[in-house]
C-alpha positions as CSV (number, residue, x, y, z in Angstrom):
1,M,0.0,0.0,0.0
2,Q,3.0,2.3,-0.6
3,D,0.9,4.5,-3.0
4,I,-1.8,5.2,-0.3
5,V,-1.5,8.1,2.1
6,G,-3.6,8.1,5.2
7,V,-5.4,11.3,6.1
8,I,-7.1,11.4,9.5
9,L,-9.5,14.2,10.3
10,A,-9.2,15.3,13.9
11,A,-10.2,19.0,13.7
12,G,-13.6,18.8,15.4
13,K,-14.4,20.9,18.4
14,Y,-15.7,17.9,20.4
15,T,-18.1,20.1,22.4
16,R,-20.5,17.2,22.9
17,M,-17.9,15.3,24.9
18,N,-17.9,18.1,27.5
19,S,-14.2,17.6,28.2
20,A,-11.0,19.7,28.3
21,I,-9.3,16.7,26.7
22,P,-9.4,16.3,22.9
23,K,-11.7,13.3,22.3
24,M,-9.2,11.4,20.3
25,L,-7.0,11.3,23.4
26,H,-9.6,9.8,25.6
27,H,-8.9,6.1,26.4
28,I,-10.7,2.9,25.6
29,C,-9.4,-0.3,27.3
30,G,-6.0,1.3,28.1
31,Q,-5.2,3.0,24.8
32,A,-6.1,6.4,23.4
33,I,-8.9,6.4,20.8
34,F,-6.5,7.5,18.2
35,D,-4.0,4.7,18.8
36,Y,-6.4,2.1,17.6
37,L,-6.9,3.9,14.3
38,L,-3.2,4.4,13.9
39,T,-2.5,0.7,14.5
40,A,-5.2,-0.4,12.0
41,V,-3.9,2.0,9.3
42,R,-0.3,1.0,9.7
43,S,-1.1,-2.7,9.8
44,I,-2.4,-2.5,6.2
45,G,0.9,-1.1,5.0
46,V,0.2,2.6,4.9
47,K,3.5,4.4,5.7
48,R,2.6,8.0,5.5
49,I,-0.1,9.4,7.7
50,I,-1.3,13.0,7.9
51,V,-3.5,14.2,10.8
52,V,-5.6,17.3,10.3
53,T,-6.0,19.1,13.6
54,G,-8.1,22.0,14.8
55,Q,-8.3,24.2,17.9
56,E,-6.2,21.8,20.1
57,G,-3.6,21.2,17.4
58,G,-0.7,21.8,19.6
59,R,-1.9,19.4,22.3
60,V,-2.7,16.7,19.7
61,K,0.7,17.1,18.0
62,R,2.5,16.7,21.3
63,A,0.6,13.5,22.0
64,L,1.4,12.1,18.6
65,G,5.0,13.1,18.7
66,A,7.3,13.4,15.7
67,R,6.1,10.1,14.2
68,I,3.1,11.7,12.5
69,E,2.7,14.7,10.2
70,T,0.1,17.2,11.3
71,I,-1.6,20.0,9.4
72,R,-3.8,22.5,11.2
73,Q,-7.2,23.5,9.8
74,K,-7.1,27.3,10.0
75,N,-10.8,27.7,10.2
76,S,-13.5,25.3,11.2
77,L,-15.2,25.0,7.8
78,G,-16.1,21.3,7.8
79,T,-14.6,18.0,6.7
80,G,-14.3,19.0,3.0
81,N,-12.2,22.0,3.9
82,A,-10.2,19.9,6.3
83,V,-9.1,17.5,3.6
84,L,-8.4,20.4,1.2
85,E,-5.9,21.7,3.8
86,T,-3.7,18.7,2.9
87,Y,-3.4,19.7,-0.8
88,P,-0.1,21.6,-0.4
89,A,1.4,18.4,1.2
90,L,-0.1,16.0,-1.3
91,K,-0.3,17.9,-4.6
92,R,2.7,15.9,-6.0
93,H,1.3,12.5,-4.7
94,K,0.1,10.4,-7.6
95,G,-1.6,7.6,-5.8
96,H,-4.5,7.4,-3.4
97,I,-5.7,8.9,-0.2
98,L,-7.4,6.9,2.6
99,V,-9.6,9.4,4.5
100,L,-10.8,8.5,8.0
101,Y,-12.3,10.2,11.0
102,A,-10.2,10.2,14.2
103,D,-13.2,9.3,16.4
104,T,-13.7,5.8,14.9
105,P,-11.5,3.5,17.0
106,L,-13.4,0.3,16.2
107,L,-12.5,0.1,12.4
108,S,-10.6,-3.1,11.9
109,E,-7.5,-3.9,9.9
110,E,-9.5,-6.4,7.8
111,T,-12.2,-3.8,6.9
112,L,-9.7,-1.1,6.0
113,R,-7.6,-3.6,3.9
114,G,-10.8,-4.7,2.1
115,L,-11.7,-1.1,1.3
116,C,-8.3,-0.3,-0.2
117,V,-8.0,-3.6,-2.1
118,R,-11.5,-3.1,-3.6
119,H,-10.6,0.4,-4.6
120,R,-7.4,-0.5,-6.3
121,S,-8.5,-3.7,-8.0
122,N,-11.5,-2.0,-9.5
123,K,-9.5,1.1,-10.5
124,A,-12.1,3.3,-8.8
125,D,-11.9,7.0,-8.3
126,C,-13.6,6.7,-5.0
127,T,-14.6,3.8,-2.8
128,L,-16.8,4.2,0.3
129,L,-17.3,2.0,3.3
130,T,-20.9,1.4,4.0
131,T,-23.1,-0.7,6.3
132,Y,-26.8,-1.5,6.7
133,L,-28.7,-0.4,9.8
134,S,-32.2,-1.3,10.9
135,N,-32.2,2.2,12.6
136,P,-30.1,4.5,10.5
137,T,-31.0,7.6,12.4
138,G,-28.1,10.1,12.6
139,Y,-26.1,8.6,9.6
140,G,-25.7,9.9,6.1
141,R,-27.7,7.7,3.6
142,I,-26.2,6.1,0.5
143,V,-28.4,7.1,-2.5
144,R,-28.1,4.8,-5.5
145,D,-29.7,4.9,-9.0
146,D,-31.8,2.2,-10.7
147,R,-28.5,0.6,-11.9
148,N,-27.3,0.4,-8.2
149,R,-24.6,3.1,-8.8
150,I,-23.9,5.4,-6.0
151,R,-25.1,8.9,-6.9
152,R,-24.6,10.8,-3.6
153,V,-24.4,10.7,0.2
154,V,-27.2,12.7,1.8
155,E,-26.9,13.8,5.4
156,E,-30.0,13.1,7.6
157,V,-30.8,16.8,8.1
158,D,-31.0,17.2,4.4
159,A,-32.7,13.9,3.5
160,A,-36.1,13.7,2.0
161,K,-38.6,11.3,3.6
162,F,-38.0,8.5,1.1
163,E,-34.2,9.0,1.6
164,R,-34.5,8.6,5.4
165,A,-36.0,5.2,4.8
166,I,-32.7,4.0,3.2
167,G,-30.9,1.5,5.4
168,E,-27.5,1.7,3.8
169,V,-25.4,4.3,5.5
170,N,-22.1,6.0,5.1
171,A,-19.6,4.4,7.5
172,G,-17.1,7.3,7.4
173,A,-14.1,5.7,5.6
174,Y,-13.1,6.6,2.0
175,C,-10.4,5.8,-0.5
176,F,-9.9,8.4,-3.2
177,R,-7.7,8.8,-6.2
178,V,-5.8,12.1,-5.5
179,E,-6.5,14.2,-8.6
180,P,-10.3,13.7,-8.8
181,L,-10.6,14.3,-5.0
182,F,-9.0,17.7,-5.0
183,R,-10.8,18.8,-8.1
184,A,-14.1,17.8,-6.5
185,L,-13.2,19.6,-3.3
186,K,-12.7,22.8,-5.2
187,E,-16.2,22.5,-6.7
188,I,-18.4,21.8,-3.6
189,A,-20.3,24.7,-2.0
190,P,-20.9,25.5,1.6
191,V,-24.1,24.0,3.0
192,N,-25.2,26.0,6.1
193,E,-24.9,29.2,8.0
194,K,-21.5,28.2,9.2
195,N,-20.2,28.0,5.6
196,E,-19.1,24.4,6.2
197,Y,-18.0,22.2,3.3
198,Y,-18.9,18.5,3.6
199,L,-16.5,15.9,2.3
200,T,-19.5,13.7,1.4
201,D,-20.6,16.3,-1.2
202,C,-17.6,15.2,-3.3
203,I,-19.5,12.0,-4.0
204,A,-22.2,13.7,-6.0
205,V,-19.6,15.8,-7.9
206,L,-17.7,12.6,-8.9
207,A,-20.9,10.9,-9.9
208,K,-21.9,13.8,-12.2
209,Q,-18.5,13.6,-13.8
210,G,-19.1,9.9,-14.6
211,L,-16.2,8.7,-12.5
212,R,-16.1,5.3,-11.0
213,I,-17.5,5.1,-7.4
214,E,-17.4,1.7,-5.6
215,S,-18.4,0.6,-2.1
216,V,-17.5,-2.0,0.4
217,S,-19.9,-3.0,3.1
218,T,-19.0,-4.1,6.6
219,N,-21.2,-6.7,8.3
220,D,-20.3,-5.5,11.7
221,P,-22.1,-2.2,12.4
222,S,-20.2,-1.6,15.6
223,E,-17.1,-0.8,13.5
224,I,-18.6,2.5,12.5
225,I,-19.4,3.8,16.0
226,G,-18.1,7.4,16.3
227,V,-17.1,8.6,19.7
228,N,-18.7,12.1,20.1
229,T,-20.3,11.8,23.6
230,R,-19.6,10.1,26.9
231,R,-22.3,7.6,26.1
232,E,-20.7,6.7,22.8
233,L,-17.3,6.4,24.6
234,T,-18.9,3.9,27.0
235,L,-20.5,2.0,24.1
236,A,-17.1,1.9,22.2
237,H,-15.4,0.7,25.4
238,K,-17.9,-2.2,25.8
239,V,-17.5,-3.3,22.1
240,M,-13.7,-3.2,22.5
241,K,-13.8,-5.0,25.8
242,D,-15.8,-7.8,24.3
243,R,-13.4,-8.1,21.3
244,I,-10.4,-8.3,23.7
245,L,-12.1,-10.9,25.9
246,D,-13.1,-13.0,22.9
247,A,-9.5,-13.0,21.6
248,H,-8.2,-14.3,24.9
249,L,-10.9,-17.0,25.0
250,S,-10.0,-18.1,21.5
251,N,-6.3,-18.3,22.6
252,G,-7.0,-20.7,25.4
253,V,-7.7,-18.5,28.4
254,T,-10.6,-19.2,30.7
255,I,-12.6,-16.2,31.8
256,V,-15.1,-17.3,34.3
257,D,-17.4,-14.3,34.1
258,P,-16.7,-11.9,31.1
259,S,-19.2,-9.4,32.3
260,T,-17.1,-8.6,35.4
261,T,-13.7,-9.0,33.9
262,Y,-11.7,-6.0,32.5
263,I,-8.7,-6.6,30.3
264,D,-6.9,-3.8,28.5
265,S,-5.8,-4.1,24.9
266,Q,-2.1,-4.4,25.6
267,V,-2.4,-7.3,28.0
268,T,-1.0,-10.7,26.9
269,I,-2.1,-14.0,28.6
270,E,-0.8,-17.5,27.9
271,R,-3.1,-20.4,27.6
272,D,-4.7,-22.4,30.4
273,T,-4.7,-19.4,32.7
274,I,-8.0,-18.8,34.5
275,I,-9.3,-15.3,35.2
276,Y,-11.8,-15.2,38.0
277,P,-14.6,-12.6,38.3
278,F,-14.0,-8.9,39.2
279,T,-10.4,-8.9,37.9
280,M,-8.8,-5.9,36.2
281,L,-5.7,-6.2,34.1
282,E,-4.5,-2.7,33.1
283,G,-2.0,-1.3,30.7
284,R,1.0,-3.4,29.6
285,V,0.7,-6.7,31.5
286,R,2.1,-10.1,30.7
287,I,0.7,-13.3,32.3
288,G,2.2,-16.7,31.8
289,R,0.7,-20.2,31.4
290,N,-1.5,-22.0,33.9
291,C,-2.0,-19.1,36.3
292,R,-5.0,-18.4,38.6
293,I,-5.9,-14.7,38.8
294,G,-8.5,-13.4,41.2
295,P,-11.3,-13.0,42.1
296,F,-11.2,-9.3,42.9
297,C,-7.7,-8.9,41.7
298,R,-6.0,-5.9,40.1
299,V,-2.9,-6.2,38.0
300,R,-1.5,-2.8,36.8
301,S,0.8,-1.8,34.0
302,G,4.4,-2.9,34.0
303,T,3.7,-6.2,35.6
304,V,5.1,-9.5,34.3
305,V,3.7,-12.7,35.9
306,G,5.4,-16.1,35.3
307,D,3.9,-19.5,34.8
308,N,1.8,-21.4,37.4
309,V,1.3,-18.3,39.5
310,T,-1.7,-17.7,41.8
311,L,-2.8,-14.1,42.6
312,G,-5.4,-14.5,45.2
313,N,-8.5,-12.5,46.0
314,F,-8.1,-8.8,46.6
315,V,-4.5,-8.8,45.5
316,E,-3.0,-5.8,43.8
317,V,0.2,-5.8,41.8
318,A,1.9,-3.0,39.9
319,E,5.2,-2.7,38.0
320,S,6.4,-5.9,39.4
321,V,7.9,-9.2,38.3
322,I,6.3,-12.3,39.8
323,G,8.4,-15.5,39.3
324,S,6.9,-18.8,38.2
325,D,5.3,-21.2,40.7
326,T,4.7,-18.3,43.2
327,T,1.5,-17.7,45.2
328,V,0.5,-14.3,46.3
329,H,-2.2,-14.7,49.0
330,H,-5.3,-12.5,49.6
331,H,-5.1,-8.8,50.4
332,A,-1.4,-8.5,49.4
333,F,-0.2,-5.3,47.7
334,L,3.1,-5.4,45.7
335,T,4.4,-2.5,43.7
336,D,7.9,-2.2,42.0
337,C,8.9,-5.6,43.4
338,K,10.8,-8.6,42.0
339,V,9.6,-11.8,43.4
340,P,11.7,-14.9,42.6
341,R,10.3,-18.4,41.7
342,R,8.5,-20.6,44.3
343,V,7.7,-17.9,46.8
344,D,4.7,-17.8,49.1
345,V,3.7,-14.2,49.7
346,G,1.6,-14.1,52.8
347,A,-1.8,-12.7,53.2
348,G,-1.9,-8.9,53.8
349,T,1.7,-8.4,52.7
350,M,2.6,-4.9,51.6
351,A,5.8,-4.5,49.6
352,Q,6.9,-1.3,47.9
353,R,9.9,0.6,46.5
354,S,11.9,-1.9,44.5
355,L,12.2,-4.5,47.3
356,S,13.5,-7.8,46.1
357,V,11.5,-10.5,47.9
358,G,13.1,-13.8,48.6
359,P,11.6,-17.1,49.7
360,W,10.7,-15.5,53.0
361,I,9.0,-12.1,53.4
362,S,11.0,-9.5,55.3
363,A,9.6,-7.2,57.9
364,E,10.0,-4.3,55.5
365,A,7.8,-6.1,53.0
366,Q,5.1,-6.4,55.7
367,G,5.1,-2.7,56.1
368,L,7.1,-2.6,59.4
369,S,9.6,0.1,60.1
370,K,12.9,-0.3,61.9
371,E,11.3,1.2,65.0
372,D,8.4,-1.4,64.8
373,R,11.0,-4.2,64.8
374,R,12.8,-3.1,67.9
C-alpha cells in the first residue's frame, strides 16, 4: 500500500464530549482512541499518515510526537475544507488517499484492507465503506440509482422522507484517487450558515462527472461507531472490551465471568490461565501459562507474571515481576517488586519501593519500620 497516504481528520471541536481533553486522546481499554486507528492504518501497510488538527492542534501534536505529520485546519469549515488543507502536502502525490475520522476507533484492519483492495482492484476514483442499519438515524444515507450506482451521500438533516428510509449508511471511511478528489473539493459549495464544506458532497460531484464510485460493506455495524459523547465512549469501550475478551478466549484463556472482567488491549495472557470474576488487568501486563488470577484482583501496568502463578482475591500488583510457581495470597499489595520463583507471599503483605523479595517475606515487606521491629 505504498501508494496510499492516510489522512485522518481530527479537527472537530468535540463540544458534545464536554471535556477539556481532545476526544481522540480519551482512552478505551487502556489506549487512546487515536492509537487504535493508527494501528489499523499502519497494519495494512500505509507508511505516510497526515493528521488534520483543529483548535487543540498543539496538544494533539505533542501527544502524537514526531512520528506523525500534522496539518492545522485554520478555520472550522467542515470536513471537506479539512481534507483540502492537505493539498499543499499532497499535490505531488500520484496515488490514493485513505480518509478516516479520528473518532472511529473500532474500524478493523480487515475492513480497511478490504476497502483499499477493492478500490485499487476496480481502479475506482472513490470507494466508500458502508453498512446496513435497521435504525439508520443520525447517519448519512447512500443514494443509488436504478443501476445500483452510488449517486450521492445525503446527510440526515438534508434527506427527504424517502431517503431517510434507506438502510445503507455512510460508514465514514473513504479511499480516493488524488486528482479527482482535490478537483471535486474545489467545486463543492458550503451547506449551512457556518459555511461548512462536507467531504461527502464530493461523491455527488464525482458521480456527475461519470467517474467510478465503488463501495465495500462491513457486516459489523459496531465498527462505524463514532465517539462524540460520553455515552458513545462507553459504548465503544464495551465493544472493544468484548473483542479483547473474545480474543483471549480463542487463545485458550478461561474467563469465568466476562461481564465482570476487564482486560486492556495491551495485556498478553498465555493459555490455560484462569481469570476469575471482578479482575482488572490494566495497561501493559504479561501473564504466563496455567495461572490463577482473582477473584477481585487488580494487576497494573508494567507487571510480568510467570507460569503457574496464583494471585489470590483482593491482590493488587503494579510494576512488578512475579516469578513462576509463586503464590500471592489474599489482600497482598506489591508494587515495584521482583519476586523470585517458588515464593509464598503471605496474606496482607505490603511491599513497595523496589524491594527484592526472597523465599521469605521481610519485615519491611510487611510494612514494618525499623522502630516497629525493635
